[in-house]
Structures are given as C-alpha cells and as structure tokens.
C-alpha positions in Angstrom: 121.4 165.5 50.0 119.1 165.3 53.0 116.5 162.6 53.2 113.3 162.2 55.1 114.1 161.0 58.7 111.0 158.7 59.1 111.7 156.9 55.8 115.4 156.6 56.7 114.7 155.1 60.1 112.2 152.6 58.7 114.5 151.5 55.9 117.4 151.2 58.4 115.4 149.1 60.9 114.3 146.8 58.1 117.9 146.5 56.9 119.2 145.8 60.5 116.7 143.0 60.8 117.6 141.5 57.5 121.4 141.9 58.1 121.1 140.2 61.6 119.0 137.4 60.1 121.4 136.9 57.2 124.5 136.8 59.5 122.8 134.1 61.7 121.6 132.1 58.7 125.0 132.1 56.9 126.8 131.3 60.1 124.5 128.4 60.9 124.9 127.1 57.3 128.6 127.4 57.5 128.7 125.6 60.9 126.4 122.8 59.9 127.9 122.2 56.4 131.6 122.6 57.1 132.6 122.9 60.7 130.3 120.3 62.1 131.8 117.5 60.0 135.2 118.6 61.0 134.4 118.7 64.7 132.4 115.4 64.8 133.7 113.0 62.1 131.8 110.0 63.6 128.6 109.8 61.6 126.9 107.6 64.2 126.0 110.5 66.5 125.3 113.2 64.0 121.7 113.7 65.0 122.5 114.4 68.7 122.4 118.1 69.7 125.6 118.9 71.6 126.7 121.7 73.9 129.0 123.0 71.2 126.0 123.4 68.9 124.2 125.6 71.5 127.4 127.7 72.0 127.7 128.1 68.2 124.1 129.2 67.9 124.5 131.7 70.8 127.7 133.1 69.3 126.1 133.6 65.9 123.1 135.3 67.5 125.4 137.6 69.6 127.4 138.5 66.4 124.2 139.4 64.6 123.0 141.4 67.5 126.3 143.3 67.8 126.3 144.0 64.0 122.7 145.4 64.2 123.5 147.4 67.3 126.5 149.0 65.7 124.5 150.1 62.7 121.7 151.4 65.0 124.2 153.3 67.1 125.6 155.0 63.9 122.1 156.0 62.9 121.3 157.4 66.3 124.4 159.5 66.2 123.4 160.9 62.8 120.0 161.9 64.4 121.5 163.4 67.5 124.4 165.4 66.2 122.3 168.1 64.5 120.1 168.4 67.6 123.3 168.9 69.8 124.4 171.6 67.5 121.0 173.4 67.8 121.0 172.9 71.6 124.5 174.3 71.9 123.7 177.4 69.8 120.6 178.0 71.9 122.7 177.8 75.1 125.1 180.4 73.6 122.2 182.7 72.6 120.8 182.3 76.2 124.2 183.6 77.5 124.0 186.6 75.3 126.0 185.5 72.2 123.5 186.4 69.5 125.9 185.6 66.7 125.8 181.9 67.5 124.7 179.6 64.6 123.9 175.9 64.5 126.3 174.0 62.4 124.8 171.3 60.2 126.9 168.1 60.0 127.3 166.5 56.6 124.8 163.8 55.8 122.1 165.2 58.0 118.4 164.5 57.5 115.9 166.9 56.0 114.3 167.7 59.3 117.6 168.5 60.9 118.6 170.7 58.1 115.4 172.6 58.3 115.7 173.1 62.1 119.3 174.2 61.8 118.5 176.7 59.0 115.5 178.0 60.9 117.6 178.5 64.0 
C-alpha cells in the first residue's frame, strides 16, 4: 500500500528526533545510575565532572546521530529508487527503445507509484 510522501517524511523526521533523543537519554541514565558508580566508587568526588563523563556524553550523542542517520538514509533510498527507475526508462526511450517501462519497487510512496504508472 502506498502512502503520502509528505506525511511519511514528516512522521519519519519526528520519529528520528525522538529515537535519537531516547537513545541519548537512556544511555545517560544507564551511565549515571550504573556505570558511574562502578568507575568511581569513591563518594567524595562524585560531583566533579570528569573527562570520562565528557567522552561518554559524546559517544552517546554520536550513537544517537548514527542511528538517526541510518534511518534517514533508508528513507532517502525509498524516495530515490522509483525516481531512478523512471529516469532509466526515460533514457531507454530517448535511445529508441519505446518498450521501456519504469519498474515500481515494493513499498513505494503514492507519488512514486503515480509517476511510474503514468510513465
């Protein structure tokens, strides 16, 4: 079933933001509640921000960003694949092959399905 491209992109971008935020939040909670006590068992210096804290925050942010980027890359491929098919069929028609057809990949958006059928 094809879906509206604009709605899908909007929902995906909101989901990416929430997923990245959730990964960072859960990672920080795990670090502060479990790992921090294991790394620094001395309770006298608990309030001091250490270099390891900065590294952990940066690693969590990087992991959240990589996760969001991976999902965004997958969405971009789903948008571009039908367009590549239509472009390839147009090139074949330009060279004289009038039997060329655009193949619609599964899971395509409504707009891509309409352009491939119209082509």
